[in-house]
C-alpha positions as CSV (number, residue, x, y, z in Angstrom):
1,M,-23.5,62.0,100.7
2,P,-22.8,65.7,100.8
3,R,-20.1,66.9,98.5
4,F,-17.4,69.3,99.7
5,V,-15.9,72.1,97.7
6,S,-12.7,73.7,99.1
7,L,-11.9,77.2,97.7
8,F,-8.6,78.9,98.5
9,L,-9.2,82.6,99.1
10,A,-5.7,83.8,98.2
11,F,-7.0,85.8,95.2
12,F,-9.0,88.0,97.7
13,F,-6.0,89.2,99.6
14,S,-2.5,90.4,99.4
15,F,-0.4,88.6,102.0
16,S,3.1,88.2,103.5
17,A,5.5,85.5,102.3
18,H,6.8,85.2,105.9
19,A,5.6,82.4,108.1
20,A,2.7,83.4,110.3
21,L,3.7,84.4,113.8
22,P,1.4,84.0,116.8
23,V,-0.5,87.1,117.9
24,P,0.8,88.5,121.2
25,A,-1.5,88.1,124.2
26,P,-3.9,91.0,124.7
27,P,-2.8,93.8,127.0
28,E,-3.7,93.7,130.7
29,L,-5.5,96.8,131.9
30,A,-6.1,98.5,135.3
31,A,-9.9,98.0,135.0
32,S,-12.5,95.8,136.4
33,A,-13.7,94.5,133.0
34,W,-13.1,95.0,129.4
35,L,-13.9,93.7,125.9
36,L,-12.6,94.4,122.4
37,I,-14.7,93.1,119.4
38,D,-14.7,93.5,115.7
39,F,-17.9,95.3,114.6
40,N,-18.5,93.4,111.3
41,S,-17.5,89.8,112.3
42,G,-18.3,90.0,116.0
43,K,-15.0,88.3,116.8
44,V,-13.7,88.9,120.4
45,L,-10.1,90.1,120.3
46,A,-9.6,90.7,124.0
47,E,-11.7,90.3,127.1
48,H,-11.7,90.3,130.9
49,N,-14.8,89.6,133.0
50,P,-17.0,90.3,130.0
51,D,-20.1,88.9,131.7
52,Q,-19.6,90.4,135.2
53,Q,-22.6,92.5,136.1
54,V,-21.7,96.1,137.0
55,E,-23.4,99.5,137.3
56,P,-23.3,101.1,133.8
57,A,-23.5,104.8,134.9
58,S,-24.1,107.1,131.9
59,L,-23.3,104.3,129.5
60,T,-27.0,103.6,130.0
61,K,-27.6,106.5,127.7
62,M,-26.6,104.4,124.7
63,M,-29.7,102.4,125.2
64,T,-31.7,105.6,125.9
65,A,-30.6,107.0,122.6
66,Y,-31.2,103.6,120.9
67,V,-34.9,103.5,122.1
68,V,-35.5,107.1,120.9
69,F,-33.9,106.4,117.5
70,K,-36.2,103.3,117.2
71,E,-39.2,105.4,117.9
72,I,-38.1,107.9,115.2
73,A,-37.4,105.1,112.7
74,G,-40.9,103.7,113.4
75,G,-42.5,107.0,112.7
76,H,-43.8,107.5,116.3
77,L,-41.9,110.8,116.8
78,K,-39.8,113.3,114.8
79,L,-36.6,115.1,115.5
80,S,-38.5,118.4,115.2
81,D,-41.1,117.5,117.9
82,Q,-41.2,119.9,120.8
83,V,-40.8,118.4,124.3
84,T,-42.2,120.4,127.3
85,I,-39.6,120.0,130.1
86,S,-41.1,118.7,133.4
87,E,-40.0,119.7,136.9
88,K,-38.7,116.1,137.4
89,A,-36.4,116.4,134.3
90,W,-35.2,119.8,135.4
91,R,-34.4,118.7,138.9
92,T,-32.6,115.5,137.9
93,G,-29.1,115.5,139.4
94,G,-25.8,114.7,138.0
95,S,-24.6,115.9,134.6
96,K,-26.9,118.3,132.9
97,M,-27.8,119.9,129.6
98,F,-29.3,122.8,131.6
99,I,-32.8,122.7,130.1
100,E,-35.4,124.8,132.1
101,V,-38.7,123.7,133.5
102,G,-41.7,124.6,131.3
103,N,-39.6,125.3,128.2
104,Q,-40.1,123.5,124.9
105,V,-37.0,121.8,123.4
106,R,-36.8,119.8,120.2
107,V,-36.2,116.1,120.3
108,E,-33.0,116.6,118.2
109,D,-31.6,119.1,120.7
110,L,-32.4,116.8,123.6
111,L,-30.6,113.9,121.8
112,K,-27.5,116.0,121.3
113,G,-27.7,117.1,124.9
114,L,-27.9,113.4,125.9
115,I,-25.1,112.1,123.6
116,I,-22.6,115.0,123.7
117,Q,-23.2,116.6,127.1
118,S,-24.4,113.4,128.8
119,G,-27.4,115.3,130.2
120,N,-29.4,113.4,132.8
121,D,-32.1,116.1,132.4
122,A,-32.2,115.4,128.7
123,A,-32.5,111.7,129.3
124,V,-35.5,112.1,131.6
125,A,-37.2,114.6,129.3
126,L,-36.9,112.2,126.4
127,A,-38.1,109.2,128.4
128,E,-41.2,111.1,129.5
129,F,-41.9,112.2,126.0
130,V,-41.6,108.7,124.5
131,A,-43.3,106.7,127.2
132,G,-45.1,109.1,129.6
133,D,-42.8,108.5,132.5
134,E,-39.3,107.2,133.1
135,T,-40.4,103.9,134.7
136,T,-42.4,102.9,131.6
137,F,-39.5,104.0,129.4
138,A,-37.2,101.7,131.4
139,H,-39.6,98.9,130.5
140,L,-39.1,99.8,126.8
141,M,-35.4,99.7,127.4
142,N,-35.6,96.2,128.8
143,R,-37.8,95.0,126.0
144,H,-35.2,96.2,123.4
145,A,-32.4,94.6,125.6
146,E,-34.2,91.3,125.5
147,R,-34.7,91.6,121.7
148,L,-31.0,92.2,121.3
149,G,-30.2,89.1,123.3
150,L,-28.8,90.9,126.4
151,T,-29.1,88.3,129.1
152,N,-27.3,90.1,132.0
153,T,-28.8,93.6,131.7
154,H,-31.6,95.2,133.5
155,F,-32.5,98.9,133.4
156,V,-34.6,100.9,135.9
157,N,-33.9,104.4,134.6
158,A,-32.9,106.3,131.5
159,T,-29.9,108.1,133.1
160,G,-27.7,105.5,134.7
161,L,-28.0,107.1,138.1
162,P,-27.1,104.4,140.7
163,D,-29.7,101.8,141.6
164,P,-28.8,98.2,142.9
165,E,-31.0,96.7,140.2
166,H,-29.6,98.8,137.3
167,L,-27.0,96.5,135.9
168,T,-25.2,95.4,132.7
169,T,-22.0,93.8,131.4
170,A,-19.1,94.6,129.1
171,H,-20.5,92.1,126.6
172,D,-24.0,93.5,126.7
173,L,-22.7,97.1,126.3
174,A,-20.8,96.0,123.2
175,V,-24.0,94.6,121.7
176,I,-25.8,97.9,122.3
177,A,-22.9,99.8,120.8
178,T,-22.9,97.5,117.7
179,A,-26.7,98.0,117.3
180,L,-26.3,101.8,117.5
181,V,-23.7,101.9,114.8
182,H,-25.4,99.4,112.6
183,D,-29.1,100.4,112.9
184,F,-28.8,104.2,113.0
185,P,-25.9,105.4,110.8
186,E,-27.7,108.6,110.1
187,H,-27.6,109.5,113.7
188,Y,-24.5,107.8,115.0
189,G,-22.3,110.7,113.7
190,W,-23.5,112.8,116.7
191,H,-21.4,110.7,119.0
192,A,-18.2,112.2,117.4
193,I,-19.3,115.8,118.0
194,K,-16.8,117.3,120.4
195,E,-18.9,120.2,121.9
196,Y,-22.4,121.4,122.1
197,E,-23.9,124.6,123.4
198,W,-27.4,124.9,125.0
199,N,-28.9,127.8,127.0
200,G,-25.7,129.7,126.5
201,I,-23.6,127.0,128.2
202,R,-21.0,125.3,126.1
203,Q,-19.9,121.8,127.2
204,F,-17.4,119.4,125.8
205,N,-17.8,115.7,125.0
206,R,-16.2,113.7,127.9
207,N,-14.7,111.2,125.4
208,K,-11.0,112.3,125.3
209,L,-10.2,109.9,122.5
210,L,-12.1,112.2,120.1
211,W,-9.3,114.7,120.4
212,R,-6.5,112.1,120.6
213,D,-7.3,109.7,117.8
214,S,-9.0,110.9,114.6
215,T,-10.3,107.4,113.8
216,V,-12.4,107.4,117.0
217,D,-16.0,108.5,116.4
218,G,-17.8,107.5,119.6
219,I,-19.4,106.4,121.7
220,K,-20.1,107.2,125.4
221,T,-18.5,107.8,128.8
222,G,-19.8,107.0,132.2
223,H,-18.8,107.6,135.8
224,T,-20.2,107.0,139.3
225,E,-18.4,106.2,142.5
226,A,-19.6,102.6,142.3
227,A,-19.0,102.1,138.6
228,G,-15.7,104.0,138.4
229,Y,-14.7,105.7,135.1
230,C,-16.0,103.8,132.1
231,L,-15.9,104.3,128.3
232,V,-17.3,102.5,125.3
233,A,-15.3,103.6,122.2
234,S,-15.4,102.8,118.6
235,A,-12.9,103.5,115.8
236,E,-12.6,102.7,112.1
237,R,-9.3,102.4,110.2
238,E,-9.1,101.3,106.6
239,G,-12.6,99.8,106.6
240,M,-12.1,97.9,109.8
241,R,-14.2,99.0,112.8
242,L,-13.6,97.9,116.4
243,I,-15.6,98.5,119.5
244,S,-13.9,98.6,122.9
245,V,-15.5,98.6,126.3
246,V,-13.6,99.4,129.5
247,L,-15.3,99.5,132.9
248,G,-14.1,100.5,136.4
249,T,-10.9,102.5,135.9
250,A,-9.6,105.0,138.3
251,S,-9.8,108.2,136.3
252,D,-10.9,110.0,133.2
253,K,-7.4,109.6,131.7
254,A,-7.2,106.0,132.7
255,R,-10.3,105.0,130.8
256,A,-9.1,106.9,127.7
257,D,-5.7,105.3,127.9
258,A,-7.1,101.8,128.4
259,N,-9.5,102.1,125.4
260,Q,-6.7,103.4,123.2
261,T,-4.5,100.5,124.2
262,L,-7.2,98.0,123.2
263,L,-7.9,99.7,119.9
264,N,-4.3,99.9,119.0
265,Y,-3.8,96.3,119.8
266,G,-6.7,95.2,117.7
267,F,-5.8,97.3,114.6
268,R,-2.1,96.3,114.9
269,F,-2.5,92.6,115.0
270,Y,-5.8,91.8,113.3
271,N,-7.6,92.5,110.0
272,T,-11.2,92.1,109.0
273,R,-12.3,91.7,105.4
274,R,-15.5,90.8,103.7
275,V,-14.9,87.4,102.2
276,F,-18.3,86.8,100.5
277,S,-21.2,89.1,99.8
278,G,-24.8,88.4,100.6
279,G,-26.6,87.2,97.5
280,E,-23.4,86.5,95.6
281,R,-23.5,83.3,93.5
282,L,-20.9,80.9,95.0
283,E,-21.9,77.6,93.3
284,D,-24.4,75.9,91.1
285,T,-25.9,72.6,92.3
286,K,-28.1,70.0,90.7
287,V,-31.9,70.0,91.2
288,W,-34.1,67.1,90.4
289,K,-37.7,67.2,89.1
290,G,-37.5,71.0,88.5
291,D,-38.1,73.4,85.6
292,S,-34.4,74.0,85.8
293,D,-31.6,71.6,86.5
294,N,-29.2,74.1,88.1
295,L,-29.7,76.1,91.3
296,P,-27.3,79.0,92.1
297,V,-26.5,79.1,95.8
298,G,-25.0,81.7,98.2
299,I,-25.4,83.2,101.6
300,A,-28.0,85.7,102.8
301,N,-25.8,88.4,104.2
302,D,-22.2,89.5,103.9
303,L,-19.6,87.2,105.5
304,W,-16.7,89.0,107.3
305,A,-13.7,87.3,108.7
306,T,-11.3,88.6,111.4
307,V,-8.0,86.8,111.7
308,S,-4.4,87.6,112.3
309,R,-2.9,89.9,109.7
310,R,-0.6,87.1,108.6
311,Q,-3.1,84.3,108.4
312,F,-5.4,85.3,105.6
313,Q,-3.3,83.3,103.2
314,D,-4.2,80.2,105.2
315,L,-8.0,80.8,105.2
316,K,-10.1,78.3,103.2
317,S,-13.8,77.8,102.6
318,E,-15.7,74.6,102.5
319,M,-19.2,74.3,101.0
320,S,-21.3,71.3,101.9
321,L,-24.4,71.0,99.7
322,N,-27.3,68.8,100.5
323,A,-27.6,65.7,98.3
324,K,-30.6,65.1,96.0
325,L,-32.3,68.5,96.0
326,I,-35.8,68.0,94.7
327,A,-38.0,70.7,93.3
328,P,-39.9,72.8,94.2
329,I,-37.1,74.9,95.9
330,A,-38.1,78.2,97.4
331,E,-35.8,81.3,97.2
332,G,-33.9,81.5,100.5
333,Q,-34.3,77.9,101.3
334,E,-31.3,76.4,103.1
335,V,-29.5,73.9,100.9
336,G,-26.2,73.4,102.6
337,T,-23.5,75.0,104.8
338,L,-20.5,77.3,104.2
339,K,-17.6,77.2,106.5
340,L,-14.5,79.4,106.7
341,M,-11.6,77.3,108.1
342,L,-8.2,78.2,109.5
343,G,-6.5,74.9,109.8
344,E,-8.9,72.8,111.9
345,D,-10.6,75.8,113.4
346,V,-14.0,77.1,112.1
347,V,-13.7,80.8,111.8
348,A,-17.3,81.3,110.6
349,E,-20.2,79.2,109.5
350,R,-23.3,80.3,107.5
351,P,-26.2,78.4,105.8
352,L,-26.1,78.2,102.0
353,I,-29.4,79.3,100.5
354,A,-31.1,79.1,97.1
355,L,-30.6,82.4,95.3
356,R,-33.7,81.9,93.2
357,P,-36.8,79.6,93.2
358,I,-37.0,76.4,91.2
359,A,-40.5,75.4,90.3
360,E,-41.6,71.8,89.9
361,G,-41.0,70.5,86.4
362,G,-43.5,69.0,84.0
363,F,-44.8,65.4,84.1
364,F,-42.1,64.0,81.8
365,T,-39.3,65.8,83.6
366,R,-40.5,64.4,86.9
367,L,-40.8,60.9,85.4
368,R,-37.4,61.1,83.8
369,D,-35.7,62.3,87.0
370,S,-37.6,59.7,89.1
371,I,-36.1,56.9,87.0
372,K,-32.6,58.4,87.2
373,L,-32.9,58.7,91.0
374,W,-34.1,55.1,91.3
375,F,-31.0,53.9,89.5
376,E,-28.8,56.1,91.6
């Protein structure tokens, strides 16, 4: 039978002596859809129509930037590469960086024009440089969307200009935002830049929260007549990062206000902390027929928990270890399960793994343990 080990986590946290109060219901917003999640734990703190397909407008450019960053990380292009601007890129309507046909512009400058100025011309220029044409680039976008697990998203262009088949959801946009922050921290900081000048034209980042809230550092605005005013925002306070997605509001101010409301709600009533670190030894367990009797176990990656600020004192962990582990045991092999519990609710669950390999023991060790196991 598995054995259970219950560990109280009070020594990790300082907590209130008052009885825990229920968290107030999330705010209602004047928007068609919204979502608030914790970056590290992935916990959803507020949502409305998170899986409703909508036109993403310029929020599309989060995926455009993601694909370009992936190409840079893979060594397929460099920030210093020069891009020759095509007539198609130059003629693309909507918001512009104001690049000129025939000129050469560095990838880094195009990315800043894409992220800070929301330039459709920059998006097309980057798409053509990476994939040859925008249609092929959209196929790349969809391949990355599939890899990230986006089940309700389909891209047909790099800009977000309206198309009936160009659709996504609040949930999928939050996944893209999380991937941007997590995968490319060296470039993510560009999303917090408030203004950028190109070709003698200075333009301001359309994300009003960058001026209003010093903890906000991104991410992207969008607007078309069909999509309304949209904003994906992210903020970090005291080591806790939240991502908010608000779609389909009536104005630039409304989308900023709605995201601010969601972020303030999440930071006020919730807290996120790393409970266990990946690779940390959590327990030793018995191994039979091995060159060592004891196996240290832990989890592969950091485990974060997001709960009400007054409930951390009630958080417990349970470790269920497989009975009769017999060598050889490979490093990383699953040997049990770790659960974080809040009362009867499972807050998080992760596989317990072997933190080092255990080789098969010698003949007499195996014989001895075989006899012991037979009696057990």
